[in-house]
C-alpha positions in Angstrom: -14.1 15.9 3.1 -10.5 15.5 1.8 -7.9 12.8 2.5 -4.4 12.3 1.6 -1.8 9.5 2.5 1.6 10.1 4.3 3.5 7.3 2.3 6.5 7.1 4.3 9.4 5.0 3.1 9.4 1.7 4.3 6.0 1.5 5.5 4.8 0.9 1.9 6.5 -2.4 2.0 4.7 -3.1 5.2 1.3 -2.4 3.7 0.3 0.7 5.5 0.4 4.4 6.0 2.3 6.3 8.8 -0.3 8.6 8.6 -3.9 9.3 6.9 -4.9 13.0 6.6 -8.7 13.9 6.5 -10.2 17.4 6.6 -13.7 18.4 6.7 -15.2 14.8 7.6 -18.3 14.4 7.0 -19.0 11.1 8.9 -16.6 9.0 11.0 -17.2 5.6 11.6 -15.5 3.3 14.8 -15.1 -0.3 13.7 -15.2 -2.7 16.6 -12.9 -6.0 16.5 -14.1 -8.2 13.9 -13.0 -11.6 13.4 -13.1 -14.5 10.8 -12.6 -17.9 12.5 -16.1 -19.1 10.4 -16.7 -18.7 6.8 -20.4 -17.2 5.8 -21.8 -20.9 6.2 -20.4 -21.2 9.6 -17.7 -23.6 8.9 -14.5 -23.5 10.8 -11.6 -21.6 9.7 -9.4 -23.0 12.4 -5.7 -23.1 11.4 -6.0 -21.4 8.1 -4.7 -17.8 8.4 -5.3 -17.0 5.0 -9.0 -17.8 5.0 -9.4 -15.9 8.1 -7.8 -12.9 6.8 -9.8 -12.6 4.1 -13.3 -13.9 5.9 -12.6 -10.9 8.7 -12.0 -8.4 5.8 -15.5 -9.4 4.3 -17.1 -9.2 7.7 -15.7 -5.6 8.0 -16.8 -4.7 4.3 -20.6 -6.0 5.2 -20.4 -3.9 8.6 -18.8 -1.0 6.5 -21.6 -1.2 4.2 -24.5 -1.2 6.5 -23.0 2.1 7.8 -22.7 3.3 4.1 -18.9 3.1 3.7 -16.2 0.8 2.1 -12.7 -0.7 2.8 -11.4 2.2 1.0 -12.9 4.4 3.3 -10.4 3.0 6.4 -8.1 5.6 7.6 -6.5 3.5 10.2 -6.6 -0.2 11.8 -5.0 -2.3 14.3 -4.5 -5.6 13.7 -4.1 -8.1 16.7 -2.5 -11.6 15.7 -2.1 -14.6 17.7 1.2 -15.7 15.9 4.0 -12.8 15.1 4.7 -15.3 12.2 1.5 -14.1 10.5 2.9 -10.7 10.1 4.5 -11.3 7.0 1.5 -12.9 5.2 -1.0 -10.6 6.7 1.4 -7.7 5.0 0.8 -9.6 1.5 -2.7 -9.9 2.2 -3.1 -6.4 3.2 -1.2 -5.1 0.2 -3.6 -7.3 -2.3 -6.6 -5.7 -0.5 -5.8 -2.1 -0.6 -3.4 -1.4 -3.0 -0.7 1.3 -2.6 -3.7 3.5 -0.3 -2.9 1.7 2.8 -4.6 2.7 6.0 -2.6 4.0 9.1 -1.9 0.8 11.2 -0.5 -1.1 13.9 0.3 -4.7 14.5 0.3 -6.3 17.6 0.8 -9.9 18.6 -1.9 -11.1 21.3 -1.0 -14.1 24.0 -4.6 -15.3 23.1 -8.0 -14.4 22.0 -11.6 -15.1 23.5 -12.1 -17.9 21.1 -9.1 -20.5 20.9 -9.8 -20.6 17.0 -9.2 -16.8 16.4 -6.0 -16.3 14.4 -6.6 -12.6 14.0 -8.6 -9.6 15.1 -9.1 -5.9 13.2 -10.8 -3.0 14.4 -10.4 0.4 13.0 -11.9 3.9 11.9 -13.3 4.8 8.6 -14.2 8.4 7.3 -16.9 8.7 4.5 -17.3 11.6 2.1 -13.7 12.2 1.5 -11.6 13.6 -2.2 -8.1 12.5 -2.8 -5.7 15.3 -2.1 -2.3 15.9 -3.2 0.5 14.5 -1.5 2.0 16.3 1.6 5.5 17.9 1.1 7.5 16.4 4.1 8.3 19.2 6.5 11.1 19.3 8.9 9.9 22.2 11.6 7.6 20.1 14.3 6.0 23.2 15.2 5.0 24.0 11.6 3.4 20.5 11.4 1.3 20.9 14.5 0.1 24.3 13.3 -0.4 23.8 9.7 
């Protein structure tokens, strides 16, 4: 399989790609919502957004490893946040985690989670067996994009 990133313009500043293109996928992994309100020893991370973000992605990494994948295989994610004020910090942490090859992403603020201490939940899709494609040239003809 091959994978390429549509870089967009302002999206890189928000640490996500507007689209990730895969061709010839060998295996697709659908990642259920993961959280990180407690660390690996069970200690509560209530009120610590950075710690919950990092633990959430450690938990995703563990699940992906069991599926034979890594965070680098993620092509899209939906991030649910309990407070919109965490969006900028989430972006900074995600940029540290993914470098410049960001998955496609959406961030949604929710009124609450199943567990009151949760501040973040992430679900996504990973695809294994890819190689890097050359960046796509922008096309202005919508029909060409759909049929190409």
